[in-house]
Biopython code that builds the backbone (N, CA, C, O; Angstrom):
import numpy as np
from Bio.PDB.StructureBuilder import StructureBuilder

atoms = [
    (1, "UNK", "N", (4.949, -3.679, 6.127)),
    (1, "UNK", "CA", (3.796, -2.898, 6.142)),
    (1, "UNK", "C", (3.916, -1.907, 5.290)),
    (1, "UNK", "O", (4.867, -1.126, 5.315)),
    (2, "UNK", "N", (2.756, -1.840, 4.282)),
    (2, "UNK", "CA", (2.625, -0.736, 3.135)),
    (2, "UNK", "C", (1.927, 0.540, 3.797)),
    (2, "UNK", "O", (0.893, 0.355, 4.439)),
    (3, "UNK", "N", (2.396, 1.687, 3.679)),
    (3, "UNK", "CA", (1.473, 2.713, 4.002)),
    (3, "UNK", "C", (1.108, 3.429, 2.715)),
    (3, "UNK", "O", (1.795, 3.260, 1.707)),
    (4, "UNK", "N", (-0.080, 4.318, 2.721)),
    (4, "UNK", "CA", (-0.291, 4.697, 1.569)),
    (4, "UNK", "C", (-1.822, 5.423, 1.707)),
    (4, "UNK", "O", (-2.425, 5.570, 2.771)),
    (5, "UNK", "N", (-2.231, 5.781, 0.552)),
    (5, "UNK", "CA", (-3.678, 6.341, 0.752)),
    (5, "UNK", "C", (-4.388, 5.766, -0.153)),
    (5, "UNK", "O", (-3.856, 5.424, -1.209)),
    (6, "UNK", "N", (-5.890, 5.523, 0.118)),
    (6, "UNK", "CA", (-6.857, 5.005, -0.868)),
    (6, "UNK", "C", (-7.861, 6.001, -1.035)),
    (6, "UNK", "O", (-7.982, 7.061, -0.422)),
    (7, "UNK", "N", (-8.653, 5.469, -2.053)),
    (7, "UNK", "CA", (-9.963, 6.532, -2.586)),
    (7, "UNK", "C", (-10.947, 5.371, -2.638)),
    (7, "UNK", "O", (-10.783, 4.291, -3.205)),
    (8, "UNK", "N", (-11.959, 5.778, -1.969)),
    (8, "UNK", "CA", (-13.144, 4.978, -2.200)),
    (8, "UNK", "C", (-14.387, 5.846, -2.505)),
    (8, "UNK", "O", (-14.687, 6.873, -1.895)),
    (9, "UNK", "N", (-15.026, 5.326, -3.472)),
    (9, "UNK", "CA", (-16.183, 6.098, -4.300)),
    (9, "UNK", "C", (-17.204, 5.072, -4.564)),
    (9, "UNK", "O", (-17.129, 4.220, -5.449)),
    (10, "UNK", "N", (-18.275, 5.244, -3.623)),
    (10, "UNK", "CA", (-19.371, 4.369, -3.618)),
    (10, "UNK", "C", (-20.518, 4.575, -4.673)),
    (10, "UNK", "O", (-21.468, 3.817, -4.870)),
    (11, "UNK", "N", (-20.240, 5.724, -5.292)),
    (11, "UNK", "CA", (-21.071, 6.211, -6.510)),
    (11, "UNK", "C", (-20.793, 5.638, -7.654)),
    (11, "UNK", "O", (-21.610, 5.019, -8.334)),
    (12, "UNK", "N", (-19.139, 5.889, -8.036)),
    (12, "UNK", "CA", (-18.809, 5.315, -9.284)),
    (12, "UNK", "C", (-18.363, 3.597, -9.041)),
    (12, "UNK", "O", (-18.436, 2.916, -10.064)),
    (13, "UNK", "N", (-18.053, 3.101, -8.156)),
    (13, "UNK", "CA", (-17.116, 1.910, -7.983)),
    (13, "UNK", "C", (-17.458, 1.239, -6.805)),
    (13, "UNK", "O", (-16.862, 1.811, -5.893)),
    (14, "UNK", "N", (-18.234, 0.153, -6.297)),
    (14, "UNK", "CA", (-18.429, 0.021, -4.841)),
    (14, "UNK", "C", (-17.140, -0.531, -4.190)),
    (14, "UNK", "O", (-17.209, -0.684, -2.971)),
    (15, "UNK", "N", (-16.096, -0.822, -4.734)),
    (15, "UNK", "CA", (-14.793, -1.487, -4.321)),
    (15, "UNK", "C", (-13.905, -0.258, -4.099)),
    (15, "UNK", "O", (-14.056, 0.789, -4.729)),
    (16, "UNK", "N", (-13.136, -0.421, -3.328)),
    (16, "UNK", "CA", (-11.871, 0.339, -2.526)),
    (16, "UNK", "C", (-10.749, -0.002, -3.515)),
    (16, "UNK", "O", (-10.351, -1.163, -3.612)),
    (17, "UNK", "N", (-10.129, 1.195, -4.399)),
    (17, "UNK", "CA", (-9.015, 0.970, -5.294)),
    (17, "UNK", "C", (-7.838, 1.744, -4.593)),
    (17, "UNK", "O", (-7.944, 2.728, -3.861)),
    (18, "UNK", "N", (-6.551, 1.004, -5.024)),
    (18, "UNK", "CA", (-5.438, 1.841, -4.582)),
    (18, "UNK", "C", (-5.271, 3.107, -5.532)),
    (18, "UNK", "O", (-5.726, 3.067, -6.675)),
    (19, "UNK", "N", (-4.651, 4.167, -5.072)),
    (19, "UNK", "CA", (-4.248, 5.362, -5.789)),
    (19, "UNK", "C", (-3.010, 5.124, -6.703)),
    (19, "UNK", "O", (-2.019, 4.806, -6.046)),
    (20, "UNK", "N", (-2.809, 5.194, -8.026)),
    (20, "UNK", "CA", (-1.741, 4.934, -8.551)),
    (20, "UNK", "C", (-1.360, 6.138, -9.503)),
    (20, "UNK", "O", (-0.652, 5.951, -10.493)),
    (21, "UNK", "N", (-1.846, 7.350, -9.171)),
    (21, "UNK", "CA", (-1.572, 8.507, -9.922)),
    (21, "UNK", "C", (-2.661, 8.966, -10.836)),
    (21, "UNK", "O", (-2.699, 10.124, -11.253)),
    (22, "UNK", "N", (-3.643, 7.959, -11.181)),
    (22, "UNK", "CA", (-4.837, 8.424, -12.250)),
    (22, "UNK", "C", (-6.085, 8.538, -11.037)),
    (22, "UNK", "O", (-6.666, 7.634, -10.437)),
    (23, "UNK", "N", (-6.195, 9.624, -10.969)),
    (23, "UNK", "CA", (-7.439, 10.000, -10.115)),
    (23, "UNK", "C", (-8.473, 10.170, -10.822)),
    (23, "UNK", "O", (-8.499, 10.812, -11.872)),
    (24, "UNK", "N", (-9.667, 9.448, -10.156)),
    (24, "UNK", "CA", (-11.257, 9.561, -11.132)),
    (24, "UNK", "C", (-11.794, 10.773, -10.776)),
    (24, "UNK", "O", (-11.763, 10.950, -9.558)),
    (25, "UNK", "N", (-12.291, 11.699, -11.434)),
    (25, "UNK", "CA", (-12.790, 12.787, -10.977)),
    (25, "UNK", "C", (-14.437, 12.531, -10.656)),
    (25, "UNK", "O", (-15.292, 12.307, -11.512)),
    (26, "UNK", "N", (-14.626, 12.613, -9.365)),
    (26, "UNK", "CA", (-15.907, 12.351, -8.885)),
    (26, "UNK", "C", (-16.228, 12.944, -7.401)),
    (26, "UNK", "O", (-15.565, 12.612, -6.418)),
    (27, "UNK", "N", (-17.206, 13.764, -7.352)),
    (27, "UNK", "CA", (-17.698, 14.343, -6.083)),
    (27, "UNK", "C", (-17.646, 13.627, -4.988)),
    (27, "UNK", "O", (-17.452, 14.148, -3.890)),
    (28, "UNK", "N", (-17.825, 12.265, -5.170)),
    (28, "UNK", "CA", (-18.323, 11.492, -3.893)),
    (28, "UNK", "C", (-17.062, 10.804, -3.286)),
    (28, "UNK", "O", (-17.107, 10.143, -2.249)),
    (29, "UNK", "N", (-15.983, 11.007, -3.987)),
    (29, "UNK", "CA", (-14.469, 10.307, -3.697)),
    (29, "UNK", "C", (-14.402, 10.874, -2.022)),
    (29, "UNK", "O", (-14.615, 12.029, -1.654)),
    (30, "UNK", "N", (-14.098, 9.873, -1.287)),
    (30, "UNK", "CA", (-13.549, 10.008, -0.170)),
    (30, "UNK", "C", (-12.071, 9.474, 0.185)),
    (30, "UNK", "O", (-11.735, 8.303, 0.015)),
    (31, "UNK", "N", (-11.081, 10.659, 0.791)),
    (31, "UNK", "CA", (-9.804, 10.334, 1.002)),
    (31, "UNK", "C", (-9.794, 9.514, 2.325)),
    (31, "UNK", "O", (-10.403, 9.928, 3.311)),
    (32, "UNK", "N", (-9.125, 8.397, 2.334)),
    (32, "UNK", "CA", (-9.012, 7.521, 3.944)),
    (32, "UNK", "C", (-7.503, 7.243, 3.970)),
    (32, "UNK", "O", (-6.923, 6.871, 2.950)),
    (33, "UNK", "N", (-6.966, 7.396, 4.956)),
    (33, "UNK", "CA", (-5.579, 6.800, 5.408)),
    (33, "UNK", "C", (-5.606, 5.696, 5.609)),
    (33, "UNK", "O", (-6.461, 5.337, 6.419)),
    (34, "UNK", "N", (-4.761, 4.683, 5.026)),
    (34, "UNK", "CA", (-4.662, 3.165, 5.311)),
    (34, "UNK", "C", (-3.998, 2.862, 6.862)),
    (34, "UNK", "O", (-4.575, 2.153, 7.687)),
    (35, "UNK", "N", (-2.713, 3.513, 7.103)),
    (35, "UNK", "CA", (-2.258, 3.135, 8.151)),
    (35, "UNK", "C", (-2.060, 4.477, 9.247)),
    (35, "UNK", "O", (-1.650, 5.562, 8.834)),
    (36, "UNK", "N", (-2.379, 4.260, 10.555)),
    (36, "UNK", "CA", (-2.060, 5.134, 11.591)),
    (36, "UNK", "C", (-1.026, 4.809, 12.604)),
    (36, "UNK", "O", (-1.218, 3.808, 13.295)),
    (37, "UNK", "N", (-0.028, 5.471, 12.773)),
    (37, "UNK", "CA", (0.790, 5.264, 13.827)),
    (37, "UNK", "C", (0.503, 5.154, 15.013)),
    (37, "UNK", "O", (-0.126, 6.087, 15.512)),
    (38, "UNK", "N", (0.815, 4.136, 15.754)),
    (38, "UNK", "CA", (0.625, 4.188, 17.196)),
    (38, "UNK", "C", (2.025, 4.504, 18.186)),
    (38, "UNK", "O", (3.135, 4.103, 17.834)),
    (39, "UNK", "N", (1.845, 5.148, 19.252)),
    (39, "UNK", "CA", (3.232, 5.223, 20.124)),
    (39, "UNK", "C", (3.476, 3.848, 20.919)),
    (39, "UNK", "O", (2.612, 3.221, 21.532)),
    (40, "UNK", "N", (4.699, 3.543, 20.793)),
    (40, "UNK", "CA", (5.114, 2.375, 21.393)),
    (40, "UNK", "C", (5.152, 2.354, 22.789)),
    (40, "UNK", "O", (5.209, 3.384, 23.461)),
    (41, "UNK", "N", (5.121, 1.084, 23.313)),
    (41, "UNK", "CA", (5.073, 1.090, 24.907)),
    (41, "UNK", "C", (6.366, 1.339, 25.303)),
    (41, "UNK", "O", (7.297, 1.428, 24.503)),
    (42, "UNK", "N", (6.488, 1.469, 26.636)),
    (42, "UNK", "CA", (7.705, 1.666, 26.923)),
    (42, "UNK", "C", (8.696, 0.350, 27.234)),
    (42, "UNK", "O", (9.918, 0.465, 27.318)),
    (43, "UNK", "N", (8.150, -0.618, 27.354)),
    (43, "UNK", "CA", (8.899, -1.740, 27.218)),
    (43, "UNK", "C", (9.510, -2.194, 25.866)),
    (43, "UNK", "O", (8.751, -2.782, 25.096)),
    (44, "UNK", "N", (11.183, -1.925, 25.379)),
    (44, "UNK", "CA", (11.616, -2.172, 24.208)),
    (44, "UNK", "C", (11.857, -3.811, 23.985)),
    (44, "UNK", "O", (12.238, -4.522, 24.915)),
    (45, "UNK", "N", (11.629, -4.256, 22.834)),
    (45, "UNK", "CA", (11.954, -5.636, 22.445)),
    (45, "UNK", "C", (12.452, -5.849, 21.355)),
    (45, "UNK", "O", (12.104, -6.892, 20.802)),
    (46, "UNK", "N", (13.328, -5.053, 20.731)),
    (46, "UNK", "CA", (14.029, -4.984, 19.260)),
    (46, "UNK", "C", (15.382, -5.517, 19.761)),
    (46, "UNK", "O", (15.679, -5.328, 20.941)),
    (47, "UNK", "N", (16.115, -6.089, 19.043)),
    (47, "UNK", "CA", (17.180, -6.863, 18.933)),
    (47, "UNK", "C", (18.376, -5.420, 18.581)),
    (47, "UNK", "O", (18.299, -4.460, 17.814)),
    (48, "UNK", "N", (19.572, -5.941, 19.700)),
    (48, "UNK", "CA", (20.504, -4.611, 19.436)),
    (48, "UNK", "C", (21.032, -4.325, 18.095)),
    (48, "UNK", "O", (21.428, -3.197, 17.798)),
    (49, "UNK", "N", (21.051, -5.416, 17.192)),
    (49, "UNK", "CA", (21.728, -5.092, 15.894)),
    (49, "UNK", "C", (20.726, -4.977, 14.575)),
    (49, "UNK", "O", (20.955, -5.030, 13.367)),
    (50, "UNK", "N", (19.494, -4.794, 15.362)),
    (50, "UNK", "CA", (18.313, -4.747, 14.376)),
    (50, "UNK", "C", (18.337, -3.509, 13.582)),
    (50, "UNK", "O", (19.019, -2.611, 14.076)),
    (51, "UNK", "N", (17.673, -3.216, 12.318)),
    (51, "UNK", "CA", (17.435, -2.029, 11.688)),
    (51, "UNK", "C", (16.417, -1.311, 12.106)),
    (51, "UNK", "O", (16.180, -0.139, 11.816)),
    (52, "UNK", "N", (15.708, -2.140, 12.911)),
    (52, "UNK", "CA", (14.052, -1.738, 13.446)),
    (52, "UNK", "C", (14.789, -0.398, 14.678)),
    (52, "UNK", "O", (15.875, -0.436, 15.255)),
    (53, "UNK", "N", (13.893, 0.490, 14.729)),
    (53, "UNK", "CA", (14.393, 1.709, 15.605)),
    (53, "UNK", "C", (13.815, 1.028, 16.924)),
    (53, "UNK", "O", (12.697, 0.528, 17.048)),
    (54, "UNK", "N", (14.823, 1.117, 17.881)),
    (54, "UNK", "CA", (14.631, 0.809, 19.233)),
    (54, "UNK", "C", (13.833, 1.643, 20.025)),
    (54, "UNK", "O", (13.297, 1.125, 21.004)),
    (55, "UNK", "N", (13.628, 2.953, 19.774)),
    (55, "UNK", "CA", (13.085, 3.880, 20.597)),
    (55, "UNK", "C", (11.462, 3.755, 20.170)),
    (55, "UNK", "O", (10.709, 4.051, 21.097)),
    (56, "UNK", "N", (10.936, 3.443, 19.167)),
    (56, "UNK", "CA", (9.367, 3.351, 18.705)),
    (56, "UNK", "C", (9.013, 1.963, 18.145)),
    (56, "UNK", "O", (7.956, 1.807, 17.533)),
    (57, "UNK", "N", (9.901, 0.927, 18.347)),
    (57, "UNK", "CA", (9.764, -0.341, 17.933)),
    (57, "UNK", "C", (9.412, -0.338, 16.397)),
    (57, "UNK", "O", (8.890, -1.311, 15.851)),
    (58, "UNK", "N", (9.688, 0.650, 15.842)),
    (58, "UNK", "CA", (9.314, 0.553, 14.248)),
    (58, "UNK", "C", (7.947, 1.155, 13.858)),
    (58, "UNK", "O", (7.410, 1.143, 12.750)),
    (59, "UNK", "N", (7.447, 1.751, 15.169)),
    (59, "UNK", "CA", (6.086, 2.552, 14.826)),
    (59, "UNK", "C", (6.227, 3.779, 14.275)),
    (59, "UNK", "O", (5.306, 4.354, 13.695)),
    (60, "UNK", "N", (7.335, 4.228, 14.417)),
    (60, "UNK", "CA", (7.593, 5.896, 14.006)),
    (60, "UNK", "C", (6.962, 6.878, 14.958)),
    (60, "UNK", "O", (7.082, 8.058, 14.629)),
    (61, "UNK", "N", (6.220, 6.586, 16.230)),
    (61, "UNK", "CA", (5.623, 7.507, 17.114)),
    (61, "UNK", "C", (6.035, 7.161, 18.419)),
    (61, "UNK", "O", (6.078, 5.984, 18.778)),
    (62, "UNK", "N", (6.325, 8.057, 19.116)),
    (62, "UNK", "CA", (6.511, 7.657, 20.615)),
    (62, "UNK", "C", (5.664, 8.447, 21.491)),
    (62, "UNK", "O", (5.108, 9.396, 20.938)),
    (63, "UNK", "N", (5.419, 8.266, 22.821)),
    (63, "UNK", "CA", (4.631, 8.926, 23.685)),
    (63, "UNK", "C", (5.129, 10.404, 23.916)),
    (63, "UNK", "O", (6.338, 10.581, 24.069)),
    (64, "UNK", "N", (4.316, 11.409, 23.947)),
    (64, "UNK", "CA", (4.927, 12.466, 24.070)),
    (64, "UNK", "C", (5.500, 12.782, 25.210)),
    (64, "UNK", "O", (5.161, 12.223, 26.253)),
    (65, "UNK", "N", (6.481, 13.755, 25.169)),
    (65, "UNK", "CA", (7.504, 13.909, 26.370)),
    (65, "UNK", "C", (6.792, 14.759, 27.173)),
    (65, "UNK", "O", (6.895, 14.556, 28.382)),
    (66, "UNK", "N", (6.071, 15.690, 26.792)),
    (66, "UNK", "CA", (5.451, 16.751, 27.776)),
    (66, "UNK", "C", (4.390, 16.342, 28.517)),
    (66, "UNK", "O", (4.412, 16.331, 29.748)),
    (67, "UNK", "N", (3.208, 15.914, 27.678)),
    (67, "UNK", "CA", (2.212, 15.331, 28.745)),
    (67, "UNK", "C", (1.966, 13.997, 28.948)),
    (67, "UNK", "O", (0.934, 13.515, 29.414)),
    (68, "UNK", "N", (3.120, 13.315, 28.518)),
    (68, "UNK", "CA", (3.295, 11.793, 28.967)),
    (68, "UNK", "C", (2.141, 10.714, 28.471)),
    (68, "UNK", "O", (1.959, 9.602, 28.968)),
    (69, "UNK", "N", (1.529, 11.207, 27.555)),
    (69, "UNK", "CA", (0.242, 10.428, 27.055)),
    (69, "UNK", "C", (-0.928, 10.910, 27.450)),
    (69, "UNK", "O", (-1.995, 10.390, 27.122)),
    (70, "UNK", "N", (-0.832, 11.914, 28.166)),
    (70, "UNK", "CA", (-2.435, 12.169, 28.704)),
    (70, "UNK", "C", (-3.049, 13.000, 27.590)),
    (70, "UNK", "O", (-4.277, 12.973, 27.501)),
    (71, "UNK", "N", (-2.297, 13.795, 26.660)),
    (71, "UNK", "CA", (-3.009, 14.755, 25.864)),
    (71, "UNK", "C", (-3.363, 16.053, 26.191)),
    (71, "UNK", "O", (-3.789, 16.867, 25.371)),
    (72, "UNK", "N", (-3.145, 16.327, 27.729)),
    (72, "UNK", "CA", (-3.341, 17.711, 28.152)),
    (72, "UNK", "C", (-2.268, 18.105, 29.014)),
    (72, "UNK", "O", (-1.639, 17.248, 29.634)),
    (73, "UNK", "N", (-1.962, 19.507, 29.125)),
    (73, "UNK", "CA", (-0.618, 20.119, 29.896)),
    (73, "UNK", "C", (-0.856, 19.786, 31.294)),
    (73, "UNK", "O", (-2.024, 19.801, 31.684)),
    (74, "UNK", "N", (-0.047, 19.528, 31.995)),
    (74, "UNK", "CA", (0.131, 19.238, 33.375)),
    (74, "UNK", "C", (0.155, 20.598, 34.087)),
    (74, "UNK", "O", (-0.581, 20.836, 35.044)),
    (75, "UNK", "N", (0.948, 21.397, 33.628)),
    (75, "UNK", "CA", (1.106, 22.728, 34.131)),
    (75, "UNK", "C", (0.905, 23.895, 33.306)),
    (75, "UNK", "O", (0.849, 23.604, 32.111)),
    (76, "UNK", "N", (0.809, 24.840, 33.503)),
    (76, "UNK", "CA", (1.225, 26.262, 32.831)),
    (76, "UNK", "C", (2.686, 26.349, 32.153)),
    (76, "UNK", "O", (3.715, 26.267, 32.824)),
    (77, "UNK", "N", (2.669, 26.547, 30.552)),
    (77, "UNK", "CA", (3.884, 26.784, 30.238)),
    (77, "UNK", "C", (4.028, 27.966, 29.664)),
    (77, "UNK", "O", (2.970, 28.563, 29.465)),
    (78, "UNK", "N", (5.163, 28.579, 29.280)),
    (78, "UNK", "CA", (5.648, 29.817, 28.663)),
    (78, "UNK", "C", (4.645, 31.128, 29.292)),
    (78, "UNK", "O", (3.953, 31.882, 28.608)),
    (79, "UNK", "N", (4.758, 31.137, 30.400)),
    (79, "UNK", "CA", (4.161, 32.165, 31.499)),
    (79, "UNK", "C", (2.651, 32.388, 31.034)),
    (79, "UNK", "O", (2.053, 33.415, 30.711)),
    (80, "UNK", "N", (2.273, 31.131, 31.111)),
    (80, "UNK", "CA", (0.761, 30.893, 30.944)),
    (80, "UNK", "C", (-0.003, 31.132, 29.637)),
    (80, "UNK", "O", (-1.171, 31.502, 29.525)),
    (81, "UNK", "N", (0.964, 30.824, 28.576)),
    (81, "UNK", "CA", (0.286, 31.080, 27.356)),
    (81, "UNK", "C", (-0.404, 29.800, 26.996)),
    (81, "UNK", "O", (-1.422, 29.807, 26.304)),
    (82, "UNK", "N", (0.155, 28.670, 27.471)),
    (82, "UNK", "CA", (-0.494, 27.237, 27.398)),
    (82, "UNK", "C", (-0.835, 26.902, 28.671)),
    (82, "UNK", "O", (0.066, 26.541, 29.428)),
    (83, "UNK", "N", (-2.047, 26.953, 29.085)),
    (83, "UNK", "CA", (-2.750, 26.528, 30.251)),
    (83, "UNK", "C", (-2.868, 25.152, 30.794)),
    (83, "UNK", "O", (-3.195, 24.212, 30.069)),
    (84, "UNK", "N", (-2.594, 25.011, 32.114)),
    (84, "UNK", "CA", (-2.891, 23.680, 32.552)),
    (84, "UNK", "C", (-4.448, 23.106, 32.247)),
    (84, "UNK", "O", (-5.435, 23.744, 32.613)),
    (85, "UNK", "N", (-4.531, 22.013, 31.637)),
    (85, "UNK", "CA", (-5.655, 21.230, 31.591)),
    (85, "UNK", "C", (-6.060, 21.575, 30.023)),
    (85, "UNK", "O", (-7.018, 20.913, 29.624)),
    (86, "UNK", "N", (-5.579, 22.358, 29.215)),
    (86, "UNK", "CA", (-5.737, 22.631, 27.863)),
    (86, "UNK", "C", (-4.851, 21.423, 26.941)),
    (86, "UNK", "O", (-3.999, 20.695, 27.452)),
    (87, "UNK", "N", (-5.157, 21.395, 25.827)),
    (87, "UNK", "CA", (-4.468, 20.069, 25.029)),
    (87, "UNK", "C", (-3.202, 20.532, 25.009)),
    (87, "UNK", "O", (-2.895, 21.715, 24.867)),
    (88, "UNK", "N", (-2.317, 19.452, 25.176)),
    (88, "UNK", "CA", (-0.868, 19.664, 24.964)),
    (88, "UNK", "C", (-0.145, 20.516, 24.071)),
    (88, "UNK", "O", (-0.283, 20.264, 22.874)),
    (89, "UNK", "N", (0.516, 21.366, 24.357)),
    (89, "UNK", "CA", (1.060, 22.384, 23.535)),
    (89, "UNK", "C", (2.120, 21.668, 22.567)),
    (89, "UNK", "O", (2.476, 22.232, 21.533)),
    (90, "UNK", "N", (2.578, 20.494, 22.908)),
    (90, "UNK", "CA", (3.607, 19.886, 21.925)),
    (90, "UNK", "C", (3.009, 18.876, 20.931)),
    (90, "UNK", "O", (3.369, 18.872, 19.753)),
    (91, "UNK", "N", (2.079, 18.006, 21.424)),
    (91, "UNK", "CA", (1.739, 16.996, 20.527)),
    (91, "UNK", "C", (0.254, 17.707, 20.063)),
    (91, "UNK", "O", (-0.050, 17.469, 18.894)),
    (92, "UNK", "N", (-0.533, 18.400, 20.696)),
    (92, "UNK", "CA", (-1.635, 19.229, 20.120)),
    (92, "UNK", "C", (-2.718, 18.119, 20.681)),
    (92, "UNK", "O", (-3.774, 18.092, 20.048)),
    (93, "UNK", "N", (-2.613, 17.307, 21.656)),
    (93, "UNK", "CA", (-3.781, 16.434, 22.292)),
    (93, "UNK", "C", (-3.735, 15.117, 21.695)),
    (93, "UNK", "O", (-4.523, 14.278, 22.133)),
    (94, "UNK", "N", (-2.823, 14.756, 20.630)),
    (94, "UNK", "CA", (-2.894, 13.363, 20.252)),
    (94, "UNK", "C", (-1.992, 12.477, 20.899)),
    (94, "UNK", "O", (-1.929, 11.336, 20.441)),
    (95, "UNK", "N", (-1.239, 12.792, 21.933)),
    (95, "UNK", "CA", (-0.874, 11.804, 22.829)),
    (95, "UNK", "C", (0.546, 11.301, 22.333)),
    (95, "UNK", "O", (1.267, 10.590, 23.033)),
    (96, "UNK", "N", (0.857, 11.707, 21.149)),
    (96, "UNK", "CA", (1.928, 10.840, 20.621)),
    (96, "UNK", "C", (2.675, 11.755, 19.537)),
    (96, "UNK", "O", (1.995, 12.494, 18.825)),
    (97, "UNK", "N", (3.992, 11.713, 19.413)),
    (97, "UNK", "CA", (4.768, 12.634, 18.491)),
    (97, "UNK", "C", (5.540, 11.544, 17.679)),
    (97, "UNK", "O", (5.538, 10.338, 17.928)),
    (98, "UNK", "N", (6.137, 12.115, 16.765)),
    (98, "UNK", "CA", (7.313, 11.462, 15.793)),
    (98, "UNK", "C", (8.055, 11.065, 16.365)),
    (98, "UNK", "O", (8.228, 11.747, 17.376)),
    (99, "UNK", "N", (9.008, 9.820, 16.266)),
    (99, "UNK", "CA", (10.073, 9.492, 16.881)),
    (99, "UNK", "C", (11.422, 10.224, 16.384)),
    (99, "UNK", "O", (11.691, 10.240, 15.183)),
    (100, "UNK", "N", (12.257, 10.826, 17.335)),
    (100, "UNK", "CA", (13.443, 11.761, 16.881)),
    (100, "UNK", "C", (14.464, 10.699, 16.689)),
    (100, "UNK", "O", (15.516, 11.171, 16.256)),
    (101, "UNK", "N", (14.488, 9.430, 16.872)),
    (101, "UNK", "CA", (15.550, 8.653, 16.639)),
    (101, "UNK", "C", (15.812, 8.184, 15.225)),
    (101, "UNK", "O", (16.928, 8.048, 14.724)),
    (102, "UNK", "N", (14.458, 7.915, 14.548)),
    (102, "UNK", "CA", (14.401, 7.586, 13.082)),
    (102, "UNK", "C", (13.494, 8.502, 12.183)),
    (102, "UNK", "O", (13.013, 8.169, 11.100)),
    (103, "UNK", "N", (13.330, 9.788, 12.855)),
    (103, "UNK", "CA", (12.527, 10.684, 12.229)),
    (103, "UNK", "C", (11.072, 10.041, 11.575)),
    (103, "UNK", "O", (10.685, 10.277, 10.430)),
    (104, "UNK", "N", (10.498, 9.342, 12.378)),
    (104, "UNK", "CA", (9.169, 8.726, 11.879)),
    (104, "UNK", "C", (9.045, 7.424, 10.900)),
    (104, "UNK", "O", (8.028, 6.813, 10.570)),
    (105, "UNK", "N", (10.393, 7.201, 10.546)),
    (105, "UNK", "CA", (10.425, 6.226, 9.583)),
    (105, "UNK", "C", (10.284, 4.775, 10.198)),
    (105, "UNK", "O", (9.970, 3.884, 9.408)),
    (106, "UNK", "N", (10.471, 4.464, 11.456)),
    (106, "UNK", "CA", (10.375, 3.322, 12.119)),
    (106, "UNK", "C", (11.840, 2.312, 12.044)),
    (106, "UNK", "O", (11.905, 1.250, 12.663)),
    (107, "UNK", "N", (12.920, 2.815, 11.224)),
    (107, "UNK", "CA", (14.040, 2.065, 11.200)),
    (107, "UNK", "C", (15.162, 3.007, 11.040)),
    (107, "UNK", "O", (15.051, 4.124, 10.534)),
    (108, "UNK", "N", (16.370, 2.435, 11.551)),
    (108, "UNK", "CA", (17.536, 3.301, 11.522)),
    (108, "UNK", "C", (18.188, 3.448, 10.140)),
    (108, "UNK", "O", (18.261, 2.427, 9.456)),
    (109, "UNK", "N", (18.596, 4.424, 9.728)),
    (109, "UNK", "CA", (19.303, 4.689, 8.388)),
    (109, "UNK", "C", (18.285, 5.073, 7.279)),
    (109, "UNK", "O", (18.547, 4.888, 6.090)),
    (110, "UNK", "N", (17.267, 5.543, 7.650)),
    (110, "UNK", "CA", (16.185, 6.142, 6.810)),
    (110, "UNK", "C", (16.525, 7.383, 6.300)),
    (110, "UNK", "O", (17.604, 7.964, 6.417)),
    (111, "UNK", "N", (15.393, 7.794, 5.651)),
    (111, "UNK", "CA", (15.556, 9.357, 4.928)),
    (111, "UNK", "C", (15.974, 10.498, 5.989)),
    (111, "UNK", "O", (15.317, 10.845, 6.970)),
    (112, "UNK", "N", (17.301, 11.033, 5.535)),
    (112, "UNK", "CA", (17.786, 12.231, 6.464)),
    (112, "UNK", "C", (18.038, 11.803, 7.818)),
    (112, "UNK", "O", (17.900, 12.540, 8.794)),
    (113, "UNK", "N", (18.436, 10.518, 7.864)),
    (113, "UNK", "CA", (18.732, 9.992, 9.263)),
    (113, "UNK", "C", (20.455, 9.548, 9.212)),
    (113, "UNK", "O", (20.782, 8.376, 9.401)),
    (114, "UNK", "N", (21.294, 10.433, 8.986)),
    (114, "UNK", "CA", (22.838, 10.369, 9.082)),
    (114, "UNK", "C", (23.403, 10.986, 10.077)),
    (114, "UNK", "O", (22.759, 11.912, 10.571)),
    (115, "UNK", "N", (24.457, 10.730, 10.526)),
    (115, "UNK", "CA", (25.088, 11.660, 11.625)),
    (115, "UNK", "C", (26.450, 12.326, 10.663)),
    (115, "UNK", "O", (27.186, 11.567, 10.031)),
    (116, "UNK", "N", (26.621, 13.649, 10.665)),
    (116, "UNK", "CA", (27.496, 14.535, 10.029)),
    (116, "UNK", "C", (28.952, 14.203, 10.698)),
    (116, "UNK", "O", (28.889, 13.928, 11.897)),
    (117, "UNK", "N", (29.908, 14.190, 10.263)),
    (117, "UNK", "CA", (31.187, 14.247, 10.998)),
    (117, "UNK", "C", (32.020, 15.563, 10.945)),
    (117, "UNK", "O", (33.090, 15.640, 11.548)),
]
sb = StructureBuilder()
sb.init_structure("model")
sb.init_model(0)
sb.init_chain("A")
sb.init_seg("    ")
for serial, (resi, resn, name, xyz) in enumerate(atoms, 1):
    if name == "N":
        sb.init_residue(resn, " ", resi, " ")
    sb.init_atom(name, np.array(xyz, "f"), 0.0, 1.0, " ", f" {name:<3s}", serial, name[0])
structure = sb.get_structure()
């Protein structure tokens, strides 16, 4: 799976082209995200000796631990600073957050993912 950003400009060029560092100056250019991470379901199906992260199944995102995927605070938090029913204080209502095991990379041994001795 390749992640990246593409630029689409219907005024200059009707087809979508990948961004390789040379950006065309155009006021009609729209920035679009290619891949969006989705939280992994609770059933894990990765092999025990795989480099794929077992917590997120390679997605890089897990269900929010505070709202349990509902996107709203179930109770008041921090002396009423975050009220019940408002968007979740941890995930901001996105219902998912970065995996803490692989730091969002989707595999073990990714960037900044080493144990210090």
